[in-house]
N, C-alpha and C positions, 0 to 999 in steps of 0.2 A: 621225247627229246626233253617235255619240262622236270624231269629229272634229273637229268644230266646237269654234271657240274659247268661250272658260267667257261664257257669259251677265252683261253687267251687273249686274242683280238675280238673285241667287243664292240661295234662303230653306237652303240645305246648308251652303253655307259656315261656320264654324265662330267664332261671336263669343263673346267675355267676358262673361255673364252680372250679374257681380258688383263690375263696375264703381265705384259707387257711380253719387250719384247725375251726373248729367248735365248739363252743360252746354251749351245750343240756342244757335243764333242762328236768328233766328226772319224773314226777307225778307217783304216784302210784310206784313208787321205789324197794318195795318190793313183786308185786307181779306177776306172770305170766308173761307178754310184760317190766316189770322194770327188772328183773332181766335178761331177756332177750336182752336186750338192755344195758341191761351193762357189758354182755358179750362181744358183740359185742364190744362195746369201749373201752374195756380194750384190745381186741383185734387187735386195731387199732385207737394207741394213737395219729398218725398221722396224722391221719384225725378227732379224734374227741376229747373234753374234755366234762368229764359231772360235773358244774361250781354250778350244785344246786340240792336234792334231797327231795321227799316229800314222803309219808304215813299217813296210818293211823294209824299206834301206836300202832297196836299190833305185830309183829316182830321188836324189838327195839336191840335185839343183830344184826341182820344180817342189818336193818339200820345203827347201829352207824360203824358194817364193810365198809360196801355199801362207806360212810360219809370218811372212814380213806383211804381206798383203793385208791379215784377216787379224796382225798384232798378239799373236795367240797369246798364253802363259805360258803356256808348256805345252812340248813337241817330244815322240817317240818314235824310236827305233827300235828293232825285233833285232839287226843286228848288233854285237854292240863294234862291233870294226869301224860301221859306218861313222861312230863318234865324233874320232875328228877331222872326214870331213863334213860330216851337217857344219860342228862351227865351225868350220873355215866358210863355208857355205850362204853362212848365217851371218857372220863374222862382214861379210862381201856386200852386204846388202843391205844389215843396221847403219844408222851414219854413228859419228864418234858421241862417245857415250852416252847412245841407247841402249839401256838393257837388254841383250836378249834374255829371252825363254830359256824355263829351265827346260834340259834335255833328259828325259830317260830313256833306256836302255837295255835291249836282251827279252827274253819270250816271254818278263812279265806286265812287260812295258804297257802293253794297250790292255790289258786289266789292272793293271792302276789308274790308268789313266777311266777308265769306265767309272767305277766305282768314284771318282773328284767332283765337285762340287758343280751341277751342269740340271740344267731341264733335261734336255732328251741326251741320250746316245745313239745315233747313230752306228750302226753298226753294218759296215762295209766291207769286211774282211773277208779272203774268198777261202773257204775249206775248214777242214774239223779245226781250227786252231783259233777259230772266233770261239770256242762253248765258252772258254774259260771269261771273256771280257763278256759272254753273255749273263754268266750268272753274277759276273760283281755289277753289273748296270745292273740288274735286279732288286739283289740282296739291297742293293745299295736306295733302291728307290728313286731309281729314274726311272723315266718313260722310255721305252727300247726301242726305236725306229729299228726294223728291221731289215737286210738286208743278205744276213746269212745266214741263209734256210741252214743250213751243215749243220750250227751248232744247233738245234731246234728237232731234225733232225736225228742226229746221233745222242741227246742227251735230251731226248723227248722229257720223261717221268721227273732232269732234275731242274730242265724248265719247269715243266708246270708246276712244280713243289714249292718252286720262288713265284711265280708271277701273281701279281693281283688282278685282279679279275679287267681288260685292257691297260693293262698296263705295254701290252707289246702293239708297236704299229707297223702291220710289214708293206715292208715296199720293194718286194715283187709286184712287179706289174699286176701279175695275175690273184694273186691274195690281196693286194690295193685293190684292186676289181672288185670282187667278191667282199673285200669289206664296206666299199660303199657300198654295194647292190644290198649285202644283208638287213642296211640301214631302211631299206622298206619295210623291209615285215617281221615278225618273232621268229624265233627260233621254230614255233611250234608250226611255225606255217611255211615251215623249209622242208623243199622234195629231195631236190637233190642239185649238188652241187656240179658246173658243168665247168671243166679246166680247160683249154685255147692252148691248141701248136700251132706252131709257126709251118710244123711239118723236119726244119730243116731244110739245110743242102737238097737232102737226097729223098725226098720224099715221092712217090709214084717207084720207086726203084724195089724192086726184086730181095733177100736177101742176094741170090747168084751177084745180082749183078753191085752187090756194094762189098761184094770180094774183095775188087779190083779199087773202089776208093785210095784217094791220098790224103796228107793229111794237111794240103791244100788245097784238094775238094776239101775239107769237111770246116775249114777254116771260112769257108767261105761263105759266111750266112746271108740270105736273101734279105732281113729286113732289121735285122738287128746287128749296132755294131759292139763286141761282147771283148770281153778279157779271153783266150785261149783254151782253157780249161772248162769255161762253161760255154764256150761255141762250139768245140766237140763234145761236151754233153746235150747238148742241144738239138745237132748231126744226129749221135744215138735214141735223145728223146731221153735218157740219164733224168736231165737235167727235172723233165716229166714227168717221170714216174718218183723222182722227189719231191715237188711239187705237191706229187698229192698225197703222198705222208704228209707234207706240212699244210696239206689245209688241214685235212684228219686231224692232227694233233691242233690245229689255231682254233677252227672251228667245232670241234666237239661233234661232226658229221662221222659215219659209218663207211667205210670203203666202199661199202658196197651201194650207196649215194654218194657217189663222186665219180663224174666221167670226164672222160680226158675226150676234144674235139678236134681234126686239124680244121685250122682258120688258115690258111696262105698267109693274105695277107697284112694280118696278126695289129686290125683297127680295131676288134671287142676283146677283150685281154681276160675276161669270164666273165661267167652267169650265174645267177642265179634262178630255180625251177621255182617256185612258190607251189602248194596244194591246190591251186583254184585254177592253177590249167600256167597262169600269166610267167615269165620269167625275162626277169632285167638282165641286160649288155649291159657295161661297160664299156665304151668304147669313145679310145682317139689315137689321132696318128701315133706312128712307134715312136717312143721318145719317152724314156729314164724320170726326166724330172717330175713331172708327174705326179707319179708315184710316190717319187722322194718328196713331195712338197704337202701330200700328204701324211707323212710318216713325222715331218717336220715338225707342220702346224696346225692337222687337225686339233679338232672342229671346220676352224675356219680352212678355205680354202685359199689360196695364193696365188693373186690375179694375175696372169698374162707368165703361169709356172710351164709353161711346154705349150705351141701351137698346138692349136685347136681343126677339124676340118673344114674343106670351102665347101658347102654343101649345093653347093651352084653350079658342082664340079659333077658332071657322071661316073662312077664308080661300082662294081660291081661286088660285094665281099661273096666268096665259098665257105663251104665245110663240109666235112668230110670223114666219114669215121677214121679210126684209128687200125693199121697192119698192124697187126701184134705179133704175128709173122715175120715179119720185115725188124719190127722194133719191138724185140721182146722187155725190153727194159720198163714200161710200166707197169706189165704183169709181174714181175721180179718186184719191183719196189712194192705193190701194194704185197704181194709174200711179207715179206721182209717187215714191211709195218703191224702185218698184224700178226706176226710173231715178235714183236716186241724187244724189250730187252735187250741185247747187243747187234742183233740179230742188221739196225739199219747202221750203228757204228762200221761192222764189217764190209756192208753191202758199196757204202760211202766210200770209206780210204780202199777198196781197193779199187775201186772204179776212178780213184785223186793217180792211183799206180798203174791199171792198164794202160789211160789215158795218157802217161807218161811213155811213156812204154811206145806204143803208138806216133807223138809228137817223137817220139825217135828212131824213127823208123822200127822197131823189135818186135811189133803185135801188130797183125793187121783189125782194119776198123773191125768186120765181124771179130775177130780173135776177145776184144773189149769185153765182149758181154758176155761169148764164150767162156771166158777166162773168169769175170765179176760170179759165173752160174752156175761156178767149181768153184769156187770159196765159199759164195754160200753155201753152197750142199753140206760140205769141210764140214762149216760150223758144227750146223746142227743148231739145235735150239737153246744152247746157255744162255742163263739169267733170263728168261722168261716165268713170269712168276714170280721172283726175288725184286728188293732194293739198287735198284741200279745205285752206282756207287761215276763218279770222275777215274778213278782207277779203272774201273773196269771195263769202262768204254776204254782208256789210252792200250790196258792189254789187249780188248778184243779187236782194238785199232791194227796196234802190233805186230799183231801175228798174220791179220789179213794182209799187210802189205807186206811184209816179207813172202805168206804164201803165194801174194799174185805174181809178185816177182818171182817165184821161181816155176812159177808152172812156162809164167810168158817169157820166160828162158828155156823153158824145154821148148818150146812152142817157138820159139826161133829157132832153135838150134833144129827140130825137127823137118821144118820149116828151108835149109840153109842146107840140110844131107837130101833133101830130094830135090833142090834141084845144081842136085851134085853126078 
């Protein structure tokens, strides 16, 4: 391991904790990560200041409220048609004579903000559309608090080529946990990474039992409140497969030394096993404000960022092996991660399309991974061993989405004919 390249996320990198208040750009400000980050900033105005916000454009009233409360200089929306509504909402909140923030619009607006003048860019965008902002932030030399795992997964070589050692601070609860535990030893001391999974709402069910679950069942996550795509990904454990790829890329640990274990309580967010037999676990009650605080505040800790345990109350913490037969997503993710090239992009894009089909009632739950597996198999290994480019990723994603939709439509038709 000592001869391996420096990891993208390295808690041993020297940071200057005396920089004063940090200017933060929040991408995906109206989503789950963005709203919790803003809550953290508003409670710590001496530490952080948000200078710009971006959102897709579906929650304009909230975006305008955030802009006004934070007094940002710029606001961006991906949907250009949302600009008139946004301007009107801003005018309704700002006083007469007050200058409105600059408004950017279009698919590249978030990317523009990612390269703007600030200390840290928090990328809380959902999906692979976060790749361009991730690359822009890294190229501009910003510290990247990364909650958008998809951009790293689909564009791994591109991100690794741009990122300086330690420039990325992970915000996923699992990777923030690994980040903190890794601070206790050197890379040569690490035997393996242990990524925990809640098991989602279907822990303990067989593949046959999973064939009957509904979107409502899948959206009822037992411990975390998240958006619909991430929640379904947690139900299929695709999210955990993506996190295995992410851990490999962030910490430069081989796939065969990254283990997944089911921990229903979601108290232990991940663990690092060291060569002397010691295992360090990072544990907090389920709350994303803790990982967000690590992402935007490291190496300092933000007091009272999230709730702590009440150790005077008895509790039971359980750990179980992963059921690969009922949840084949993790094994498939390891496979595409080892293939490299555009294979991870195909896996992620096909899954997003299949989740959409499942939520729309066009694909059964087990059909998600069946279809993703078929798309990955048809794709083969293009791009392996070659220099990856953004056009390569976009082309692979476009093909994977189209093929996933075709296969989902065929499955829906076959189901309808069987019922007729």
